[in-house]
N, C-alpha and C positions, 0 to 999 in steps of 0.2 A: 532792694534796699530794705533794711529792717526798720522797725519802728524807732529804735534807738538812733539809728543813723539819720533818719528823717527828722527826729526831734533835735538832734545836734545841729543839723544843717539849718533848720528853722531858727534855732536860738542864735546861731551866728548871724543869719540874715537880720534878725530883729535887733541885735546889738549894733549893726551897721545902719539901720534905717533911721532917718531923721524926719521923715514926712509924718506929721501928726495925724493927718487924715487916714493914711494907710495904717498907722499903729492903732488908731481908734477902731477902724473897720475890723482889723484882726482881733482886737480885744472883744468886740461885740460878737464876732463869729465864735470865738472860743467860749464865751459866756452864755451862748444860746441855750435855751431850755426847750427841748422838743415839744413839751406839753404846754408851753407858755403861749398865751394869746398875744398877738402883736398889738402893742399899745397905739399904733398908728390908725387902727380901725376900730370903729364902734361895733357893738354886738349886732346892730342892725345892718351895718355894712358887711360884716362877715356872713350874716345870714343871706344877704342878697348875693354875695359872691358864691356861696354854696348852692343857692338856687340856680344861678346862671351856669355853674359847672354841671349840675344835675341835668339841666336842659341840654347842654352841649353833649354830655355823655349819652343821653337818651335819643339824640338826633332831632330834638325839637328846635334847636337853633343851629345856624350855620357858622362855620369859622372861615376865616380868610387868611391867605398867606400875607406876608409882609408886603410883597409886591402888589397884591390885589388891594390891600388897605391903602397904600400910598396912591395908587391909581384912583381909587374911589374918592379919596380926600382931595386930590388935585382936580378931579372932574367936578366935585361939589363946589369948589371955590372959583370955578371958571365963569360963573354967573351967566 
């Protein structure tokens, strides 16, 4: 499928879409700016996330699968 074909299909789907949440989500996706900082996070929060990611990549912290996380949460609440 070419870019023009894809654009035409998307435009047709958009003309038919009535759900405002979906339309707003698509609008935000199309307006994204790769270099823009997410307004939902403060500079301190972004720095903390960067530090946590660096720890993960360096092996200083452990990651868990979704199943492991759910199991740990359930065991923690079993009192």
